[in-house]
C-alpha positions, 0 to 999 in steps of 0.5 A: 717126372712127367709121363709121356702123356702129359708131355704130350698133352702140353705140347697139344696145349701149346700148338693150340695156343700158338695157332689162336695167337697166329690167328689173332695176329692175322685178323689184327693184320687184316683189320688194320689194313682194311682200316688204312685202305678205308682211310686211303679211299677217303683221302682219294674221295675227299681229294677227287670231290675237292678237285671236282668243286675247283673245276665247277667254280672255274667253269662257273667262273668261265660262264659268267665271264663268257655272258659278261662279255655279251651284255649290252648296258642301257643307256645311263645305266646307274648304280651297280644293281644285283639281278639273279638268274637261274640257269638251266644246262644240258649237254654242249652248253646249251641253256634249256632255261632261264629265269629271273631269280631276283630282279635288279629292280632295272628292267633294261638291265634284266633284259640286257642280262638275259639276252647275254646269257642267250647270245654267250651259247654254248656256254662253256661246261666241262666234258666230263658227264658227271660234272656237267650233270652238277652244273646242270643247275646254276645261280648266277649273279650279274652286276654292271660293275663287276 
């Protein structure tokens, strides 16, 4: 037969064990919730980054098209030389600077593209200042047949 004191001690041990298990379960639940939250946050951040990249690509294509429309090809233009320009943009689609990064080898074509960049201002840019910041320095490639 157990004494009342032994039963009380056993009951106390069981209570302590039950509390410890409950606390362990709470910690496990909190960890799982935190992990699920961080995975959801990562997925959301990735989706936002992909959307921003798509938007930047769309605006870059619109900028290229706007400039291309203004290019007046030099007479007797032959072949399909490639000119690469580095364009720095500021708010409102204003061009802050234009730099010929790679000449097409045809000076008249290079000049025609540079003139077109100036004529196409203001260039189409996103309203979102964060996106505009990511698009501030563009490298644009031009070929006469594009």
